[in-house]
C-alpha positions as CSV (number, residue, x, y, z in Angstrom):
1,M,-22.6,-13.6,-9.8
2,K,-20.3,-11.1,-8.2
3,R,-17.9,-13.8,-7.5
4,N,-17.9,-14.5,-11.7
5,I,-17.7,-10.1,-12.2
6,K,-14.2,-9.9,-9.3
7,S,-13.1,-12.7,-11.9
8,I,-13.7,-11.3,-15.7
9,S,-12.4,-8.1,-13.9
10,L,-8.3,-9.6,-13.0
11,V,-8.4,-11.3,-16.6
12,L,-9.7,-8.3,-18.3
13,L,-6.8,-6.8,-16.1
14,T,-3.8,-9.4,-16.7
15,I,-4.5,-9.1,-20.4
16,L,-4.4,-5.6,-20.6
17,C,-0.9,-5.4,-18.6
18,N,0.9,-8.9,-20.4
19,F,3.7,-8.5,-18.8
20,A,5.4,-10.2,-15.1
21,I,7.0,-8.9,-11.7
22,A,10.0,-10.0,-10.6
23,Q,8.5,-11.4,-7.8
24,P,10.6,-11.5,-4.5
25,K,13.3,-14.4,-4.0
26,K,14.6,-13.0,-0.9
27,Y,12.4,-10.9,1.4
28,S,14.5,-8.1,4.3
29,T,12.4,-5.6,6.1
30,S,11.7,-4.1,2.4
31,N,9.3,-6.2,1.5
32,A,7.2,-5.2,5.3
33,H,4.5,-2.4,5.5
34,S,3.1,-1.0,8.6
35,H,-0.5,-1.3,9.4
36,N,-1.9,2.2,10.8
37,D,1.9,3.1,11.1
38,Y,-0.1,6.6,13.3
39,L,-0.8,4.2,15.7
40,N,2.9,2.9,17.0
41,A,4.5,5.0,20.2
42,S,6.9,6.1,17.1
43,P,5.2,7.0,14.6
44,F,7.3,6.9,11.2
45,Y,10.8,6.4,12.6
46,A,9.9,2.9,14.1
47,A,9.4,1.5,11.5
48,F,11.5,3.6,8.3
49,K,14.8,3.1,10.9
50,N,13.9,-1.2,11.0
51,G,14.2,-0.6,6.7
52,F,10.2,-0.3,5.8
53,A,9.6,0.3,2.4
54,S,6.0,0.7,3.3
55,I,3.3,3.0,5.9
56,E,0.8,4.2,6.2
57,A,-1.0,6.5,7.4
58,D,-4.9,7.0,7.7
59,I,-6.1,10.8,6.4
60,Y,-9.1,13.4,7.3
61,P,-9.0,16.9,5.9
62,L,-10.4,19.5,8.7
63,N,-9.6,23.6,8.2
64,G,-7.2,23.2,5.7
65,K,-4.8,20.3,6.7
66,L,-4.6,16.8,6.9
67,L,-4.8,15.2,9.8
68,V,-4.2,11.9,10.8
69,A,-6.1,9.8,12.5
70,H,-7.8,6.1,12.6
71,S,-11.4,8.2,12.9
72,K,-13.0,11.5,13.5
73,K,-13.7,10.5,17.0
74,E,-9.5,10.0,18.0
75,I,-8.5,13.3,15.8
76,N,-5.8,15.8,17.2
77,A,-5.1,18.6,15.5
78,E,-1.1,18.4,16.3
79,A,-1.4,15.0,14.4
80,T,-1.4,16.3,10.7
81,L,0.3,14.7,7.4
82,K,2.9,16.7,7.0
83,K,4.7,17.0,10.9
84,L,4.6,13.4,11.0
85,Y,5.1,12.3,7.7
86,L,6.2,13.9,5.6
87,E,9.2,16.4,6.8
88,P,10.7,13.0,8.0
89,L,10.3,11.8,4.3
90,A,11.8,15.3,3.3
91,L,14.5,15.3,5.9
92,E,15.3,11.7,5.1
93,L,15.2,11.5,1.8
94,S,18.2,14.3,1.7
95,F,20.0,12.4,4.1
96,N,19.4,9.4,1.5
97,P,18.3,9.8,-1.5
98,S,18.7,6.1,-2.5
99,R,16.1,5.1,0.1
100,K,13.0,3.6,-1.5
101,I,10.1,3.7,0.0
102,K,6.6,4.2,-0.2
103,L,3.8,6.0,1.4
104,L,0.5,4.9,1.3
105,V,-2.3,7.4,2.2
106,D,-5.7,5.9,3.4
107,I,-8.5,8.9,2.5
108,K,-11.0,8.1,5.4
109,D,-13.1,11.0,4.2
110,N,-14.1,13.6,0.7
111,Y,-11.5,12.6,-1.6
112,K,-11.5,15.9,-3.4
113,A,-10.6,18.2,-0.6
114,S,-8.0,15.3,0.2
115,L,-6.2,15.2,-3.3
116,D,-5.7,19.0,-3.6
117,L,-4.7,19.4,0.0
118,L,-2.3,16.5,-0.9
119,I,-1.5,18.2,-3.6
120,Q,-0.3,21.5,-2.0
121,E,1.4,19.6,1.2
122,L,3.8,17.5,-1.1
123,S,5.5,20.4,-2.9
124,P,8.6,20.1,-1.1
125,L,9.0,17.2,-2.1
126,K,8.3,17.4,-5.7
127,A,12.0,16.3,-6.6
128,F,12.0,13.0,-4.9
129,L,8.0,12.0,-6.0
130,S,8.1,8.6,-8.1
131,S,6.0,8.6,-11.3
132,P,4.9,6.2,-14.4
133,D,7.3,7.9,-16.2
134,A,10.2,8.5,-13.0
135,N,11.8,6.4,-10.4
136,K,12.3,8.3,-7.7
137,P,12.6,7.7,-4.0
138,L,8.8,8.1,-3.0
139,T,6.1,6.5,-4.1
140,I,2.6,8.0,-3.5
141,L,0.0,5.9,-3.3
142,I,-3.8,7.0,-2.6
143,T,-6.0,4.6,-1.0
144,G,-9.3,4.3,1.0
145,T,-11.9,6.9,-0.9
146,R,-10.5,6.7,-3.7
147,P,-12.0,8.7,-7.1
148,P,-13.0,6.4,-9.3
149,P,-9.8,4.9,-12.3
150,S,-12.2,8.0,-15.2
151,E,-10.8,10.1,-12.8
152,Y,-7.1,9.6,-12.4
153,K,-6.2,11.2,-15.3
154,N,-6.8,14.5,-13.4
155,Y,-4.5,14.5,-11.1
156,P,-0.3,15.0,-11.2
157,S,1.2,11.8,-11.7
158,Y,2.6,11.0,-8.8
159,L,-0.3,10.6,-7.1
160,M,-1.0,6.2,-8.3
161,F,-3.2,4.1,-6.8
162,D,-4.1,1.7,-4.9
163,D,-5.9,-1.7,-6.4
164,D,-8.5,-3.5,-5.1
165,L,-9.6,-5.2,-8.1
166,K,-13.0,-4.6,-7.6
167,L,-13.5,-1.9,-10.9
168,A,-12.2,-2.4,-14.7
169,H,-9.2,0.1,-16.3
170,T,-8.4,1.1,-19.5
171,P,-4.3,0.9,-19.6
172,A,-3.9,3.9,-19.6
173,E,-5.1,3.6,-15.7
174,W,-4.2,0.2,-14.9
175,Q,-1.1,2.7,-15.6
176,R,-1.8,4.3,-12.6
177,I,-2.2,1.8,-10.3
178,G,0.8,1.6,-8.1
179,Q,-0.2,-1.6,-6.4
180,V,-2.8,-3.9,-5.6
181,S,-3.6,-4.4,-1.6
182,L,-7.2,-6.8,-1.2
183,S,-7.9,-8.3,2.3
184,F,-7.2,-11.4,3.3
185,T,-10.4,-12.5,4.7
186,R,-11.3,-12.5,0.5
187,Y,-9.8,-15.8,-0.1
188,S,-9.4,-17.6,3.1
189,T,-11.2,-18.2,6.4
190,W,-7.3,-19.3,8.3
191,K,-6.6,-16.8,11.1
192,G,-3.2,-18.2,11.8
193,D,-3.1,-21.0,13.4
194,G,-2.3,-24.7,11.7
195,K,-2.2,-25.0,7.8
196,P,-5.0,-23.5,5.0
197,S,-7.0,-25.4,3.8
198,K,-6.1,-26.8,0.4
199,A,-8.7,-25.1,-1.2
200,D,-8.1,-21.9,0.1
201,L,-4.8,-22.4,-0.4
202,K,-5.4,-21.8,-4.2
203,K,-7.1,-19.2,-4.0
204,L,-5.1,-17.0,-2.4
205,K,-2.0,-18.2,-5.2
206,H,-3.0,-17.8,-8.6
207,T,-4.5,-14.5,-6.7
208,V,-0.7,-13.5,-5.9
209,D,0.0,-15.1,-9.5
210,S,-2.6,-13.0,-11.7
211,V,-1.6,-10.1,-9.7
212,H,2.3,-10.5,-10.7
213,N,0.6,-11.4,-14.3
214,A,-0.7,-8.3,-15.0
215,G,2.5,-6.3,-13.4
216,K,1.5,-5.0,-10.1
217,T,2.8,-6.1,-6.7
218,I,0.6,-7.7,-4.2
219,R,-0.4,-7.2,-0.6
220,F,-2.8,-8.4,2.2
221,W,-4.4,-6.4,4.2
222,A,-6.5,-8.2,7.3
223,A,-4.1,-11.0,7.6
224,P,-3.2,-12.7,10.7
225,D,-0.2,-11.0,12.2
226,N,1.3,-13.6,13.2
227,T,4.9,-16.4,11.9
228,T,3.3,-18.4,10.4
229,S,1.2,-15.6,8.4
230,W,4.5,-14.4,7.7
231,K,5.9,-17.5,6.6
232,L,3.0,-18.4,4.2
233,Q,2.7,-15.2,2.5
234,K,6.5,-15.6,2.4
235,K,5.4,-19.0,0.7
236,L,3.4,-17.1,-1.5
237,R,5.4,-14.4,-3.0
238,V,3.1,-11.7,-1.8
239,D,5.6,-8.7,-1.7
240,L,4.9,-6.3,1.0
241,I,3.7,-8.1,3.9
242,G,1.7,-6.3,6.7
243,T,2.0,-6.3,10.5
244,D,0.9,-4.0,14.0
245,K,4.1,-5.9,15.5
246,I,7.4,-3.9,13.7
247,E,9.9,-5.1,15.5
248,E,8.6,-8.5,15.8
249,L,8.8,-8.2,11.9
250,A,11.8,-7.3,12.0
251,T,13.4,-9.4,13.5
252,F,11.4,-12.1,11.7
253,L,12.9,-11.1,8.3
254,R,16.1,-9.8,8.9
255,K,16.7,-13.7,9.9
C-alpha cells in the first residue's frame, strides 16, 4: 500500500510539472556533493576548491546560534554555521560571483527555531541568494527536519527545499523544491560490488527519469561510495554524486 502511495505521488508530481530538465551529458566536479562536509579536515574549503557544486552541513539551534554537528553529543560551540560556511561563502562569492553552489542545510532539531536563525544569519548573503524567480550564485536547500509543504509559503523565497517524494505538493509548493534527494537503499540492495540486479537497475532508472520529467535534479544518499557506484550514477544520469571522499571523487570526475 505504501509503495502504491509513493508511486502515485511521483506520478502526480510529474503531471503537475510536465517539463524536463537538462540532464548532465558531461560530468565534472560541479556534479559532486560533499556529504557531511564538516567532518572533513578542511570543512567547506576542500570541497569548494575542488569545484564541488553542493556542500552539506547538519545544524542544531542552540543559544541563538546555528551549530554544525552530526549529533547533539558532538556539538562544539565554536563550530557555527556562520563561521564554517556562511562567512567563507560571502568571501568567496564576493571574489567570484559567477560561481554556482548549493548549501544543503540539514536541520537536525526544531525546524522553526532553526529556520528563524538561518534567515537572520543569511542576511549578509542576500545579494547572492537564488529563488524560483532569481538565478543567483548561491542556492540554500533545506533538508532533514523540514516544515510541511503547506508552510513553505511562510518563508522567504530564497529558502528552497529538498524533497523525498513522500508528500503531495500543490504546483506552488513544488516550485519551492530545489532538488530531490532519495535514499539509495530505498531502491536497491546493491553494496557497490559487481553489478546491481536488473530489477534494481530498472527501479533506479525509472526513479531518475521520473524526477527529471518532473523538472527537478536528483541525488541519492547512502549510495555506495566507490568508483563502481560513481560510474553507475553517471550512467543513470544522476545530477549530483554524493561522497565522503572529496579528493577521490574529484580525481575521478576530472578524468
